Backbone bond lengths (Angstrom), bond angles and torsions (degrees), N, CA, C in turn:
res aa  C-N    CA-C-N  psi(-1)  N-CA   C-N-CA  omega(-1)  CA-C   N-CA-C  phi
1 M - - - 1.498 - - 1.553 107.21 -
2 T 1.369 112.83 132.14 1.452 119.29 179.35 1.488 112.10 -81.29
3 T 1.251 116.53 135.70 1.546 120.53 173.91 1.529 107.03 -102.41
4 C 1.357 113.97 124.27 1.431 121.09 -175.15 1.477 111.00 -113.70
5 P 1.352 116.02 144.43 1.537 115.44 175.85 1.542 106.16 -60.04
6 D 1.288 114.54 141.78 1.463 123.43 -176.11 1.529 114.24 -122.87
7 P 1.422 114.56 64.69 1.436 116.11 -173.91 1.542 116.53 -70.08
8 L 1.374 116.49 -21.09 1.372 117.86 -173.59 1.567 115.53 -115.52
9 A 1.382 113.60 17.96 1.458 119.91 -176.07 1.569 111.29 -60.56
10 L 1.323 120.03 -13.86 1.446 124.06 -175.97 1.457 114.73 -58.20
11 V 1.401 116.89 -26.83 1.489 116.40 179.70 1.517 114.05 -99.97
12 G 1.293 117.61 11.74 1.405 117.98 179.32 1.560 116.94 -87.71
13 D 1.267 115.31 165.43 1.478 123.42 175.27 1.488 109.94 -76.58
14 S 1.263 115.83 -29.69 1.528 121.05 177.15 1.464 106.39 -145.07
15 A 1.353 116.98 166.83 1.449 123.00 178.92 1.497 112.92 -48.87
16 G 1.336 118.00 123.99 1.467 118.90 173.18 1.516 113.93 83.94
17 D 1.283 120.30 -4.19 1.440 127.19 -174.44 1.458 111.87 -118.13
18 L 1.351 117.36 117.63 1.548 119.41 173.09 1.400 115.91 -91.48
19 G 1.378 118.53 15.97 1.417 119.83 177.25 1.470 109.00 100.58
20 G 1.323 119.54 140.98 1.424 120.82 177.00 1.560 113.40 67.10
21 G 1.342 119.95 25.21 1.402 121.42 -179.80 1.562 117.54 77.41
22 L 1.346 113.06 6.12 1.458 120.11 -176.03 1.510 110.65 -85.47
23 S 1.414 115.54 117.40 1.390 118.61 -179.04 1.532 114.37 -76.58
24 A 1.285 119.33 161.11 1.419 124.00 179.66 1.491 114.03 -61.33
25 A 1.367 114.57 -25.50 1.501 120.58 175.54 1.511 109.41 -78.24
26 G 1.271 123.16 -5.49 1.394 125.01 175.52 1.552 112.33 93.21
27 H 1.191 118.82 26.35 1.535 123.97 -179.38 1.502 107.40 -118.32
28 L 1.327 114.15 160.08 1.524 117.28 178.62 1.459 114.34 -85.88
29 S 1.362 117.96 -10.03 1.487 121.48 170.52 1.575 109.79 -114.02
30 G 1.252 116.33 -166.49 1.452 120.68 -171.63 1.544 112.47 -90.60
31 S 1.366 123.64 3.10 1.446 124.60 -178.11 1.434 110.19 -81.69
32 C 1.450 111.56 156.59 1.480 115.96 176.38 1.505 109.72 -81.01
33 A 1.358 117.07 -34.98 1.450 115.85 -177.31 1.517 106.82 -111.59
34 P 1.367 117.76 143.75 1.447 119.22 -179.57 1.527 111.58 -62.92
35 V 1.322 112.57 136.07 1.525 116.59 174.73 1.505 104.95 -118.31
36 R 1.303 111.84 171.70 1.472 119.04 -179.34 1.448 110.90 -41.51
37 G 1.344 122.23 129.94 1.440 123.33 173.41 1.449 111.55 90.04
38 E 1.412 123.61 -13.18 1.397 124.16 179.84 1.502 108.63 -85.08
39 V 1.307 115.27 151.67 1.439 117.99 169.46 1.538 107.95 -113.34
40 R 1.318 114.59 128.82 1.521 124.09 -178.41 1.483 100.38 -90.65
41 V 1.370 112.76 124.66 1.480 120.93 179.59 1.529 107.41 -81.91
42 P 1.225 121.07 127.45 1.492 123.41 177.29 1.526 112.01 -58.12
43 L 1.272 113.58 142.46 1.503 122.77 -179.92 1.543 107.22 -54.50
44 V 1.307 119.79 -41.80 1.422 123.69 179.37 1.532 111.56 -59.31
45 A 1.371 120.55 -35.95 1.468 120.13 172.59 1.455 113.87 -64.50
46 L 1.392 117.01 -40.89 1.519 118.38 179.19 1.531 106.52 -64.31
47 L 1.284 120.46 -42.19 1.473 121.65 179.63 1.461 111.42 -63.01
48 G 1.309 115.44 -41.95 1.506 119.65 176.58 1.528 112.69 -60.08
49 R 1.344 113.53 -39.63 1.451 118.85 175.70 1.524 112.24 -60.13
50 L 1.270 113.11 -44.76 1.427 115.41 -177.93 1.550 110.31 -71.30
51 E 1.278 119.32 -34.78 1.455 118.45 172.97 1.454 112.64 -61.35
52 A 1.363 118.77 -41.62 1.447 123.97 -176.41 1.635 104.01 -66.92
53 S 1.292 120.86 -37.97 1.427 120.10 179.96 1.468 109.83 -70.22
54 F 1.339 122.33 -36.20 1.429 122.79 170.72 1.432 115.16 -63.01
55 V 1.235 119.62 -44.43 1.526 127.14 -178.84 1.536 107.53 -58.14
56 A 1.379 115.94 -50.41 1.429 121.74 -179.85 1.496 111.11 -57.94
57 E 1.293 118.61 -48.05 1.484 122.28 179.68 1.527 111.83 -64.23
58 F 1.287 113.35 -44.33 1.520 119.39 -179.41 1.630 107.43 -61.43
59 D 1.258 117.19 -44.84 1.471 120.67 -179.18 1.580 108.45 -65.76
60 R 1.334 117.54 -41.02 1.474 118.40 178.94 1.489 109.48 -61.30
61 R 1.266 120.01 -44.56 1.523 122.84 -179.27 1.541 107.02 -64.77
62 L 1.327 120.27 -45.66 1.473 121.08 -178.89 1.523 111.03 -56.48
63 R 1.389 114.84 -44.44 1.535 117.32 -176.83 1.460 112.81 -56.63
64 S 1.443 117.23 -31.81 1.423 118.36 179.09 1.522 114.17 -94.88
65 S 1.203 118.42 17.06 1.517 121.33 -175.85 1.529 106.39 -112.04
66 P 1.366 112.96 173.34 1.499 115.67 174.42 1.535 112.46 -73.43
67 F 1.342 117.50 2.38 1.430 119.59 -177.33 1.522 112.07 -116.72
68 A 1.310 116.44 39.45 1.494 123.32 -173.36 1.557 112.68 -61.16
69 T 1.317 116.87 -19.49 1.433 122.43 179.94 1.507 116.32 -75.72
70 L 1.341 114.12 -14.65 1.385 126.95 -177.92 1.531 110.94 -79.02
71 S 1.355 115.63 160.82 1.466 117.77 170.02 1.585 104.04 -141.96
72 L 1.339 113.27 169.01 1.434 117.64 175.06 1.501 113.75 -59.59
73 A 1.297 118.11 -33.28 1.432 125.40 179.03 1.568 107.32 -61.54
74 H 1.326 117.61 -46.46 1.447 121.37 179.79 1.574 109.10 -56.92
75 S 1.339 113.35 -44.05 1.433 119.11 -176.78 1.611 108.73 -67.53
76 R 1.360 117.90 -49.35 1.381 121.47 -178.90 1.555 115.45 -61.49
77 N 1.360 114.80 -43.38 1.378 120.53 -168.92 1.525 113.64 -94.35
78 V 1.279 123.13 -21.42 1.415 124.71 -177.53 1.558 112.42 -126.81
79 L 1.240 115.56 -67.69 1.527 119.49 -172.23 1.434 117.02 -51.35
80 R 1.350 116.27 -43.61 1.493 117.56 178.25 1.526 117.08 -61.94
81 H 1.330 113.16 -27.94 1.498 115.32 179.08 1.448 110.86 -82.85
82 L 1.299 125.44 -1.78 1.444 125.00 179.50 1.515 110.57 -108.62
83 G 1.334 117.50 8.33 1.507 121.57 179.53 1.456 112.94 -63.12
84 A 1.413 117.40 -34.20 1.409 119.18 -178.63 1.480 114.23 -94.69
85 G 1.380 116.89 10.68 1.440 120.97 177.68 1.492 113.72 123.18
86 P 1.322 118.65 172.55 1.431 121.60 -178.64 1.499 114.35 -52.62
87 R 1.321 112.17 148.69 1.556 118.95 177.68 1.486 106.75 -146.59
88 R 1.228 114.76 158.94 1.574 123.75 172.04 1.458 107.43 -77.10
89 A 1.336 117.87 150.12 1.439 124.32 176.65 1.541 108.69 -62.28
90 S 1.347 117.70 -37.00 1.432 120.09 -179.43 1.560 111.74 -65.66
91 Q 1.299 116.71 -26.30 1.510 118.44 179.33 1.560 106.49 -76.52
92 I 1.339 120.97 -34.45 1.435 122.47 -178.56 1.573 108.35 -73.67
93 V 1.340 114.06 -37.67 1.497 118.16 -179.32 1.566 108.11 -60.23
94 A 1.404 117.63 -36.70 1.421 121.34 -174.67 1.551 110.97 -68.26
95 V 1.344 117.90 -22.83 1.503 120.80 -176.30 1.526 112.85 -110.50
96 A 1.329 117.19 -19.75 1.443 123.25 -179.70 1.458 113.77 -78.70
97 D 1.271 123.40 148.27 1.413 125.13 -177.11 1.541 109.13 -99.03
98 V 1.315 116.07 45.97 1.412 123.49 175.15 1.590 112.38 -137.52
99 S 1.228 116.52 163.65 1.451 121.61 -178.49 1.560 110.75 -73.66
100 K 1.252 115.34 153.72 1.536 122.13 177.45 1.571 107.69 -55.98
101 Q 1.324 120.71 -39.49 1.400 119.30 -179.33 1.481 114.19 -70.08
102 A 1.331 118.60 -39.07 1.491 123.18 176.54 1.525 108.27 -64.59
103 L 1.369 118.98 -43.67 1.492 118.52 177.23 1.444 112.04 -62.75
104 S 1.334 117.64 -42.62 1.453 118.98 179.38 1.495 115.19 -59.22
105 Q 1.375 116.68 -36.78 1.424 123.68 175.52 1.537 110.38 -63.01
106 Q 1.372 115.11 -43.03 1.441 119.02 -176.34 1.636 107.22 -69.48
107 I 1.193 116.52 -39.85 1.453 120.38 -178.08 1.488 108.86 -60.57
108 T 1.366 113.99 -51.41 1.439 120.93 176.15 1.592 114.45 -53.21
109 H 1.284 116.42 -44.25 1.424 122.94 174.57 1.586 111.70 -60.01
110 L 1.314 115.09 -48.93 1.446 120.65 179.39 1.529 113.29 -63.60
111 E 1.290 116.41 -35.35 1.445 121.59 179.29 1.495 108.69 -70.91
112 R 1.376 118.08 -45.64 1.437 117.75 178.77 1.494 116.71 -65.20
113 A 1.388 113.73 -28.73 1.442 117.69 178.43 1.523 115.61 -87.78
114 G 1.325 116.45 7.02 1.417 124.84 173.78 1.497 118.76 82.14
115 Y 1.401 116.81 18.92 1.424 119.99 -172.93 1.613 108.67 -93.71
116 L 1.338 113.78 -22.62 1.504 115.08 175.63 1.481 109.26 -149.97
117 R 1.331 113.22 166.67 1.476 120.94 174.41 1.491 109.65 -139.75
118 T 1.315 116.77 164.02 1.433 119.94 178.37 1.534 109.31 -107.63
119 E 1.353 117.85 145.17 1.373 124.41 175.63 1.602 109.53 -134.64
120 P 1.265 118.13 154.92 1.372 121.35 174.69 1.534 113.51 -59.33
121 D 1.303 115.57 137.86 1.489 119.41 178.78 1.558 106.49 -80.17
122 P 1.315 116.91 123.34 1.483 118.47 -178.09 1.511 111.97 -64.38
123 S 1.381 117.53 -23.19 1.458 120.09 -174.94 1.472 112.03 -87.67
124 D 1.347 117.54 -11.09 1.456 122.11 -176.35 1.526 107.24 -162.00
125 S 1.384 111.93 106.68 1.457 118.31 -171.31 1.575 111.64 -68.75
126 R 1.287 116.54 -12.47 1.482 117.23 174.63 1.527 114.49 -86.43
127 A 1.353 118.30 -16.30 1.455 121.91 -178.63 1.652 109.65 -94.93
128 R 1.309 110.69 160.73 1.506 120.59 176.44 1.485 106.92 -121.37
129 L 1.328 113.88 141.76 1.458 119.95 170.34 1.477 113.58 -102.93
130 L 1.384 115.18 145.53 1.418 118.58 174.44 1.542 109.91 -93.77
131 V 1.333 117.64 127.97 1.381 123.10 -176.83 1.475 110.48 -123.60
132 L 1.320 122.01 136.31 1.437 126.77 177.47 1.525 107.19 -72.88
133 T 1.387 116.89 135.47 1.380 123.25 172.20 1.561 107.75 -82.17
134 E 1.316 114.56 174.69 1.550 116.13 172.51 1.508 112.95 -55.00
135 R 1.355 114.25 -40.93 1.426 118.87 175.04 1.511 113.18 -60.14
136 G 1.345 111.69 -45.12 1.539 116.78 176.71 1.476 114.57 -59.35
137 V 1.310 119.58 -37.78 1.431 128.36 -179.27 1.564 105.29 -64.29
138 A 1.316 113.34 -50.30 1.453 120.42 179.48 1.542 114.45 -59.56
139 A 1.356 113.99 -40.87 1.493 118.33 178.62 1.510 109.89 -72.30
140 Q 1.318 120.38 -35.84 1.428 122.27 175.12 1.499 109.60 -59.61
141 A 1.320 117.41 -44.35 1.508 119.89 -179.93 1.513 112.02 -65.13
142 Y 1.315 114.03 -39.75 1.556 118.06 172.43 1.509 113.82 -56.85
143 V 1.348 112.68 -47.29 1.426 117.74 -176.10 1.573 109.90 -60.99
144 K 1.327 112.73 -47.98 1.543 116.48 178.11 1.512 108.85 -55.59
145 A 1.340 120.08 -48.28 1.441 120.85 -179.79 1.486 112.61 -62.25
146 A 1.331 117.37 -38.64 1.446 118.64 179.19 1.552 111.51 -63.70
147 F 1.319 117.37 -38.30 1.470 121.57 175.61 1.504 109.74 -58.58
148 V 1.336 117.27 -47.86 1.468 121.97 179.15 1.462 112.65 -58.02
149 D 1.423 111.50 -50.98 1.505 119.31 -178.34 1.465 112.71 -55.72
150 I 1.293 115.45 -44.80 1.517 117.48 -176.37 1.524 110.96 -69.54
151 E 1.354 114.01 -38.84 1.525 115.08 172.59 1.453 113.46 -61.38
152 N 1.355 116.87 -39.65 1.482 120.62 177.79 1.542 111.29 -61.83
153 D 1.270 115.38 -39.28 1.518 119.47 177.65 1.499 107.70 -63.82
154 W 1.330 121.13 -42.63 1.476 125.21 178.67 1.503 107.97 -62.61
155 A 1.306 116.93 -46.32 1.511 120.53 -178.56 1.538 108.87 -59.24
156 A 1.345 118.86 -38.76 1.462 121.99 179.20 1.593 108.35 -63.37
157 L 1.251 114.27 -35.92 1.580 121.51 -178.63 1.552 108.54 -75.09
158 L 1.326 114.33 -44.98 1.480 117.44 -167.88 1.604 108.91 -90.43
159 G 1.343 116.21 -35.71 1.469 122.12 -172.38 1.489 109.23 129.61
160 E 1.304 116.13 135.97 1.478 125.08 -177.34 1.547 112.12 -57.71
161 E 1.440 115.99 -32.39 1.362 116.77 -178.54 1.564 112.06 -93.63
162 D 1.294 116.51 -25.66 1.414 119.42 -172.50 1.608 114.14 -75.74
163 L 1.356 117.71 -33.84 1.427 118.20 174.49 1.528 113.52 -60.14
164 P 1.266 121.16 -50.18 1.455 125.55 178.87 1.527 110.95 -57.15
165 R 1.430 116.30 -37.76 1.436 119.77 175.57 1.593 112.90 -67.13
166 L 1.258 111.92 -41.87 1.456 119.52 178.17 1.539 109.02 -61.53
167 R 1.365 117.46 -45.24 1.518 123.16 -179.09 1.532 105.29 -60.80
168 A 1.269 119.13 -50.48 1.538 123.55 -175.69 1.467 108.73 -61.85
169 Q 1.354 121.17 -40.53 1.508 120.07 177.73 1.514 112.04 -67.22
170 L 1.325 117.49 -40.24 1.439 117.35 176.97 1.478 116.47 -63.29
171 A 1.432 110.30 -42.06 1.489 117.18 179.45 1.513 110.73 -67.79
172 A 1.322 118.34 -33.87 1.442 120.36 172.05 1.506 115.98 -64.24
173 L 1.337 115.91 -43.25 1.475 120.25 172.02 1.495 112.83 -58.21
174 I 1.380 118.76 -45.80 1.395 121.47 -179.59 1.543 110.29 -65.02
175 S 1.283 120.07 -39.62 1.484 120.54 172.08 1.464 115.88 -57.17
176 A 1.408 109.69 -50.37 1.466 116.24 -178.69 1.555 108.98 -58.28
177 L 1.344 117.71 -45.30 1.479 119.08 178.89 1.555 112.16 -60.88
178 S 1.269 111.95 -40.62 1.516 119.45 179.33 1.534 111.58 -62.32
179 E 1.339 116.98 -43.10 1.410 121.60 178.30 1.521 110.82 -68.17
180 A 1.299 116.30 -27.49 1.507 118.45 179.65 1.515 108.81 -88.48
181 G 1.287 119.33 -1.19 1.435 122.98 179.15 1.489 114.16 78.18
182 Q 1.416 114.60 23.88 1.408 117.34 -176.13 1.596 112.09 -113.75
183 A 1.318 116.49 8.75 1.478 122.59 -178.86 1.499 107.48 -129.85
184 S 1.363 112.30 145.58 1.450 118.12 176.18 1.501 109.99 -108.95
185 C 1.284 119.79 143.71 1.486 124.09 178.87 1.545 112.41 -100.60
186 N 1.318 115.72 6.74 1.434 117.43 178.72 1.468 117.93 -42.79
187 A 1.342 118.19 -56.77 1.403 123.30 -172.49 1.494 108.77 -113.94
188 D 1.353 116.25 20.67 1.548 120.65 -172.20 1.543 111.58 -89.69
189 P 1.303 118.11 121.89 1.441 123.45 -178.31 1.525 113.09 -79.21
190 L 1.337 119.69 4.85 1.471 121.39 179.12 1.523 111.22 -68.01
191 P 1.295 118.16 139.15 1.447 122.65 -176.26 1.548 104.12 -58.56
192 S 1.356 122.76 -36.78 1.451 120.30 -178.93 1.579 114.48 -65.31
193 C 1.313 114.31 -11.06 1.452 118.33 174.09 1.551 109.50 -106.08
194 G 1.286 119.14 7.94 1.462 122.02 176.91 1.476 112.26 78.35
195 G 1.346 116.93 20.15 1.499 116.96 -177.50 1.534 115.36 -101.82
196 D 1.303 114.69 170.37 1.447 120.72 179.38 1.520 104.55 -146.14
197 L 1.298 117.85 135.53 1.430 124.48 -174.55 1.578 114.27 -60.85
198 G 1.234 112.48 -41.13 1.525 115.48 -176.24 1.401 113.61 -118.34
Protein backbone atom coordinates (compact mmCIF):
# COMPACT_ATOMS: atom_id res chain seq x y z
CA MET A 1 0.00 0.00 0.00
CA THR A 2 1.34 3.41 -0.97
CA THR A 3 1.43 6.16 1.65
CA CYS A 4 0.79 9.54 0.09
CA PRO A 5 1.25 13.02 1.51
CA ASP A 6 -2.18 14.18 2.65
CA PRO A 7 -2.04 18.01 2.76
CA LEU A 8 -5.75 18.60 2.15
CA ALA A 9 -7.36 15.82 4.18
CA LEU A 10 -8.97 18.47 6.38
CA VAL A 11 -12.02 18.75 4.16
CA GLY A 12 -12.71 15.03 3.88
CA ASP A 13 -15.34 12.89 5.44
CA SER A 14 -12.64 10.43 6.47
CA ALA A 15 -8.85 10.48 6.49
CA GLY A 16 -7.45 10.91 3.00
CA ASP A 17 -10.88 11.25 1.37
CA LEU A 18 -12.30 14.55 0.15
CA GLY A 19 -15.68 13.04 -0.53
CA GLY A 20 -16.90 11.14 -3.55
CA GLY A 21 -13.80 8.91 -3.59
CA LEU A 22 -11.47 11.84 -4.21
CA SER A 23 -8.11 11.37 -2.56
CA ALA A 24 -6.16 14.21 -0.99
CA ALA A 25 -3.57 13.76 -3.72
CA GLY A 26 -6.27 14.73 -6.21
CA HIS A 27 -7.03 11.34 -7.71
CA LEU A 28 -10.20 9.32 -7.73
CA SER A 29 -8.55 6.26 -6.19
CA GLY A 30 -6.01 5.98 -3.36
CA SER A 31 -2.80 6.27 -5.39
CA CYS A 32 -0.36 9.21 -5.25
CA ALA A 33 0.25 9.19 -8.97
CA PRO A 34 -2.42 8.76 -11.60
CA VAL A 35 -2.53 5.32 -13.11
CA ARG A 36 -4.36 4.07 -16.13
CA GLY A 37 -8.07 4.80 -15.73
CA GLU A 38 -7.64 7.32 -12.90
CA VAL A 39 -8.67 10.92 -13.21
CA ARG A 40 -6.31 13.44 -11.66
CA VAL A 41 -8.37 16.29 -10.22
CA PRO A 42 -6.90 19.69 -11.09
CA LEU A 43 -5.49 21.71 -8.21
CA VAL A 44 -7.92 24.51 -9.02
CA ALA A 45 -10.81 22.08 -8.40
CA LEU A 46 -9.41 21.24 -4.96
CA LEU A 47 -8.98 24.93 -4.18
CA GLY A 48 -12.51 25.58 -5.40
CA ARG A 49 -13.81 22.88 -3.09
CA LEU A 50 -11.99 24.45 -0.16
CA GLU A 51 -13.40 27.86 -1.01
CA ALA A 52 -16.92 26.40 -1.22
CA SER A 53 -16.43 24.79 2.21
CA PHE A 54 -15.21 28.10 3.60
CA VAL A 55 -18.12 30.06 2.12
CA ALA A 56 -20.67 27.57 3.49
CA GLU A 57 -19.18 27.74 6.99
CA PHE A 58 -18.85 31.54 6.85
CA ASP A 59 -22.49 31.89 5.77
CA ARG A 60 -23.60 29.48 8.51
CA ARG A 61 -21.84 31.60 11.13
CA LEU A 62 -23.25 34.84 9.73
CA ARG A 63 -26.82 33.52 9.82
CA SER A 64 -26.55 32.99 13.59
CA SER A 65 -24.88 36.37 14.22
CA PRO A 66 -26.25 39.89 14.62
CA PHE A 67 -25.06 40.47 11.03
CA ALA A 68 -27.26 37.94 9.22
CA THR A 69 -27.97 40.43 6.39
CA LEU A 70 -24.30 40.33 5.35
CA SER A 71 -22.68 37.93 2.92
CA LEU A 72 -19.11 37.00 2.10
CA ALA A 73 -19.50 39.06 -1.09
CA HIS A 74 -20.28 42.17 0.97
CA SER A 75 -17.14 41.59 2.99
CA ARG A 76 -14.91 40.86 -0.01
CA ASN A 77 -16.21 43.59 -2.26
CA VAL A 78 -16.97 46.48 0.08
CA LEU A 79 -16.23 46.18 3.80
CA ARG A 80 -12.58 45.12 3.49
CA HIS A 81 -11.85 48.16 1.35
CA LEU A 82 -13.12 50.54 4.05
CA GLY A 83 -10.91 49.23 6.85
CA ALA A 84 -8.36 52.00 6.37
CA GLY A 85 -11.02 54.72 6.22
CA PRO A 86 -13.59 56.24 3.85
CA ARG A 87 -13.22 55.68 0.11
CA ARG A 88 -15.09 56.57 -3.03
CA ALA A 89 -17.09 53.81 -4.71
CA SER A 90 -15.03 54.38 -7.86
CA GLN A 91 -11.84 53.55 -5.91
CA ILE A 92 -13.36 50.26 -4.75
CA VAL A 93 -14.56 49.38 -8.27
CA ALA A 94 -11.01 49.84 -9.49
CA VAL A 95 -9.70 47.10 -7.16
CA ALA A 96 -12.73 44.84 -6.66
CA ASP A 97 -13.31 41.95 -9.03
CA VAL A 98 -16.97 42.83 -9.66
CA SER A 99 -18.87 45.07 -12.02
CA LYS A 100 -19.77 48.65 -11.13
CA GLN A 101 -23.46 47.67 -11.16
CA ALA A 102 -22.96 44.73 -8.77
CA LEU A 103 -20.90 46.87 -6.41
CA SER A 104 -23.53 49.62 -6.52
CA GLN A 105 -26.21 47.09 -5.51
CA GLN A 106 -24.07 45.84 -2.63
CA ILE A 107 -23.39 49.39 -1.43
CA THR A 108 -27.12 50.18 -1.54
CA HIS A 109 -27.86 47.05 0.51
CA LEU A 110 -25.15 47.87 3.07
CA GLU A 111 -26.36 51.44 3.38
CA ARG A 112 -30.00 50.40 3.87
CA ALA A 113 -28.96 47.79 6.45
CA GLY A 114 -27.04 50.44 8.40
CA TYR A 115 -23.48 49.20 7.76
CA LEU A 116 -22.30 52.30 5.91
CA ARG A 117 -23.30 55.82 5.00
CA THR A 118 -22.20 58.27 2.35
CA GLU A 119 -20.67 61.68 3.01
CA PRO A 120 -19.46 64.45 0.73
CA ASP A 121 -15.81 64.13 -0.27
CA PRO A 122 -14.04 67.23 1.10
CA SER A 123 -11.55 67.10 -1.79
CA ASP A 124 -14.26 67.02 -4.50
CA SER A 125 -17.76 68.35 -3.83
CA ARG A 126 -19.19 66.24 -6.69
CA ALA A 127 -17.96 62.96 -5.16
CA ARG A 128 -19.28 60.94 -2.21
CA LEU A 129 -17.31 58.88 0.28
CA LEU A 130 -18.40 55.54 1.72
CA VAL A 131 -17.97 55.51 5.50
CA LEU A 132 -18.50 52.60 7.88
CA THR A 133 -21.10 53.20 10.58
CA GLU A 134 -20.66 51.88 14.11
CA ARG A 135 -22.59 48.79 13.00
CA GLY A 136 -20.32 48.47 9.96
CA VAL A 137 -17.20 48.62 12.14
CA ALA A 138 -18.65 45.91 14.39
CA ALA A 139 -19.56 43.78 11.35
CA GLN A 140 -16.07 44.19 9.93
CA ALA A 141 -14.57 43.04 13.26
CA TYR A 142 -16.94 40.05 13.32
CA VAL A 143 -15.98 39.09 9.77
CA LYS A 144 -12.26 39.25 10.56
CA ALA A 145 -12.78 37.11 13.66
CA ALA A 146 -14.85 34.60 11.66
CA PHE A 147 -12.05 34.26 9.10
CA VAL A 148 -9.56 33.56 11.89
CA ASP A 149 -11.89 31.14 13.68
CA ILE A 150 -12.60 29.11 10.54
CA GLU A 151 -8.90 28.92 9.75
CA ASN A 152 -8.21 27.83 13.35
CA ASP A 153 -10.80 25.07 12.94
CA TRP A 154 -9.04 23.97 9.74
CA ALA A 155 -5.68 24.05 11.51
CA ALA A 156 -7.08 21.75 14.19
CA LEU A 157 -8.14 19.30 11.46
CA LEU A 158 -5.01 19.56 9.33
CA GLY A 159 -2.37 20.24 11.95
CA GLU A 160 -1.14 23.40 13.64
CA GLU A 161 2.07 23.40 11.58
CA ASP A 162 0.63 22.23 8.27
CA LEU A 163 -1.85 25.05 7.68
CA PRO A 164 0.79 27.82 7.88
CA ARG A 165 2.97 25.75 5.54
CA LEU A 166 0.09 25.38 3.08
CA ARG A 167 -0.62 29.13 3.30
CA ALA A 168 3.05 29.95 2.66
CA GLN A 169 3.18 27.61 -0.35
CA LEU A 170 0.02 29.07 -1.88
CA ALA A 171 1.25 32.64 -1.27
CA ALA A 172 4.60 31.75 -2.86
CA LEU A 173 2.84 30.31 -5.91
CA ILE A 174 0.68 33.42 -6.26
CA SER A 175 3.77 35.65 -5.97
CA ALA A 176 5.65 33.59 -8.55
CA LEU A 177 2.69 33.74 -10.94
CA SER A 178 2.35 37.48 -10.36
CA GLU A 179 6.05 38.06 -11.07
CA ALA A 180 5.68 36.01 -14.25
CA GLY A 181 2.69 38.16 -15.26
CA GLN A 182 0.26 35.24 -14.91
CA ALA A 183 -1.69 36.33 -11.81
CA SER A 184 -3.98 39.24 -11.10
CA CYS A 185 -4.11 41.11 -7.82
CA ASN A 186 -7.56 42.60 -8.43
CA ALA A 187 -9.40 40.59 -5.79
CA ASP A 188 -6.36 39.24 -4.00
CA PRO A 189 -6.24 39.73 -0.22
CA LEU A 190 -2.46 39.18 -0.07
CA PRO A 191 -0.59 42.06 1.51
CA SER A 192 1.70 42.15 -1.56
CA CYS A 193 -1.40 43.08 -3.56
CA GLY A 194 -2.46 45.77 -1.07
CA GLY A 195 -5.37 43.73 0.23
CA ASP A 196 -6.91 42.97 3.59
CA LEU A 197 -9.20 40.04 4.35
CA GLY A 198 -11.79 41.91 6.33
